[in-house]
C-alpha positions as CSV (number, residue, x, y, z in Angstrom):
1,M,-25.5,-98.9,-9.9
2,F,-29.4,-98.9,-10.5
3,L,-29.4,-102.3,-11.8
4,I,-28.0,-103.3,-8.2
5,L,-30.7,-101.7,-6.4
6,I,-33.2,-103.1,-8.5
7,F,-31.9,-106.8,-8.1
8,G,-31.5,-106.1,-4.2
9,L,-35.5,-104.7,-4.6
10,V,-36.7,-107.7,-6.1
11,L,-34.8,-110.4,-3.8
12,F,-35.4,-108.4,-0.6
13,T,-39.2,-106.7,-0.8
14,G,-41.5,-108.5,1.0
15,C,-40.0,-110.1,3.9
16,E,-42.6,-111.6,5.6
17,S,-43.6,-115.0,6.9
18,G,-43.1,-117.9,4.7
19,N,-39.7,-116.3,3.6
20,P,-36.4,-118.0,4.8
21,A,-35.0,-117.3,8.3
22,P,-32.4,-114.3,8.9
23,G,-29.0,-116.2,8.2
24,T,-30.6,-119.0,6.4
25,N,-28.6,-120.0,2.8
26,I,-30.4,-119.8,0.0
27,S,-29.1,-121.6,-3.0
28,E,-28.1,-119.7,-6.6
29,D,-31.0,-121.6,-8.0
30,E,-33.5,-120.7,-5.5
31,V,-32.3,-116.7,-6.5
32,A,-32.6,-117.4,-9.9
33,D,-36.4,-118.4,-9.9
34,L,-37.2,-115.5,-8.7
35,I,-35.6,-113.4,-10.6
36,E,-36.0,-115.8,-14.1
37,E,-38.2,-114.0,-17.0
38,I,-41.8,-115.5,-16.9
39,D,-43.3,-113.3,-19.5
40,G,-40.8,-114.6,-22.1
41,N,-41.5,-111.9,-25.2
42,G,-38.5,-110.5,-24.9
43,K,-39.7,-107.5,-26.2
44,I,-38.7,-103.9,-25.8
45,K,-41.0,-102.0,-23.2
46,G,-39.4,-98.4,-23.6
47,S,-36.2,-97.0,-23.6
48,C,-34.2,-94.1,-22.0
49,S,-32.0,-91.8,-24.2
50,A,-29.2,-90.4,-22.9
51,L,-27.5,-89.6,-25.9
52,A,-25.6,-86.3,-24.5
53,E,-23.6,-89.1,-22.6
54,S,-23.6,-91.4,-25.9
55,T,-26.1,-94.1,-24.3
56,C,-29.5,-95.3,-24.4
57,I,-31.3,-97.8,-22.2
58,D,-33.9,-100.3,-24.0
59,Y,-36.1,-101.7,-20.9
60,I,-36.4,-105.8,-21.9
61,G,-37.6,-107.7,-18.5
62,S,-41.2,-107.6,-17.8
63,L,-40.6,-105.8,-14.3
64,W,-40.4,-102.9,-16.1
65,T,-43.7,-100.9,-16.1
66,E,-43.8,-97.2,-17.7
67,E,-44.0,-95.6,-14.6
68,Q,-40.6,-97.2,-13.6
69,M,-39.0,-96.7,-17.0
70,K,-39.9,-92.9,-16.6
71,L,-38.7,-92.7,-12.9
72,N,-35.2,-94.2,-14.1
73,C,-35.2,-91.7,-17.1
74,S,-36.1,-88.4,-15.5
75,G,-32.7,-87.1,-15.1
76,D,-31.2,-84.0,-17.0
77,G,-30.4,-84.6,-20.6
78,M,-32.2,-88.0,-20.8
79,T,-35.5,-88.4,-22.6
80,F,-37.9,-91.7,-21.9
81,S,-39.7,-93.2,-25.1
82,K,-41.6,-96.3,-26.0
83,N,-39.8,-96.9,-29.0
84,T,-36.3,-98.8,-28.8
85,C,-33.2,-97.1,-28.6
86,K,-31.3,-96.7,-32.2
87,Y,-28.9,-99.8,-32.2
88,S,-25.2,-99.1,-32.3
89,E,-22.9,-100.8,-34.8
90,L,-20.4,-100.5,-31.1
91,G,-22.7,-102.7,-29.4
92,G,-24.0,-102.5,-26.1
93,C,-23.9,-104.1,-22.2
94,N,-27.0,-106.7,-22.2
95,M,-27.5,-106.7,-18.5
96,G,-29.8,-109.5,-16.5
97,P,-30.4,-111.3,-20.0
98,G,-33.4,-114.0,-19.2
99,T,-34.6,-111.9,-15.8
100,I,-37.5,-109.7,-15.1
101,T,-35.1,-106.6,-15.2
102,E,-33.3,-106.8,-18.3
103,I,-31.8,-104.1,-19.9
104,V,-29.5,-103.3,-23.0
105,T,-27.3,-100.4,-22.4
106,W,-26.3,-99.1,-26.0
107,H,-22.8,-97.3,-26.7
108,Y,-22.7,-94.3,-29.5
109,K,-20.0,-92.7,-31.5
110,E,-22.2,-89.4,-31.1
111,G,-22.6,-87.3,-27.7
112,N,-20.4,-85.9,-25.1
113,A,-18.7,-89.4,-24.2
114,G,-18.5,-90.4,-27.8
115,F,-17.4,-93.9,-28.0
116,N,-15.3,-95.2,-30.6
117,E,-13.7,-98.9,-31.7
118,E,-10.8,-98.6,-29.1
119,S,-12.4,-97.0,-26.2
120,V,-16.0,-99.5,-26.4
121,I,-13.0,-102.4,-25.9
122,Y,-12.6,-101.1,-22.4
123,A,-16.9,-100.7,-22.0
124,A,-16.9,-104.5,-23.8
125,G,-14.5,-105.5,-20.8
126,A,-16.3,-103.6,-18.1
127,C,-19.7,-105.5,-19.3
128,N,-18.1,-109.1,-19.6
129,A,-16.7,-108.6,-16.0
130,L,-20.1,-108.6,-14.7
131,P,-21.4,-112.4,-13.8
132,I,-24.8,-111.2,-15.1
133,A,-24.1,-108.9,-18.2
134,K,-22.9,-109.5,-21.5
135,W,-21.7,-107.7,-24.6
136,I,-23.8,-107.9,-27.4
137,K,-24.5,-106.4,-31.0
138,P,-27.8,-105.8,-32.6
139,E,-27.7,-108.6,-34.6
140,D,-27.2,-110.6,-31.3
141,L,-30.9,-109.9,-30.4
142,L,-32.6,-111.5,-33.5
143,P,-33.9,-115.0,-33.0
144,N,-31.6,-117.9,-33.4
145,N,-28.4,-115.8,-32.6
């Protein structure tokens, strides 16, 4: 849900002169240009662990400042870190790959939700059903993959 809000924030902030008039059609390519990653380093800037809920989020896109990551990670049972999440052999959902809002939500066997090989099939299916997301394994983050 928060990813949708972030994309909305990125796309609709700064509606000043020079922006298209309301009702003007904007092409998908123009939107892609607005959210395309420009720093290109692909390094993880921080993470938010919610291991009680069997997930952890790695923040990758250039939009993520330490303040924004901490705000997103301010709920009960959530822990912010400048390090990466521990990688999960089950995999995770890479949302917004190649964009300024890119994140990966890793799923784990540990915690209250306790994903397993069977339940993660549904998580992967839900992830892959999103047009701007794909299910990945840790090795998919290595160069040349």
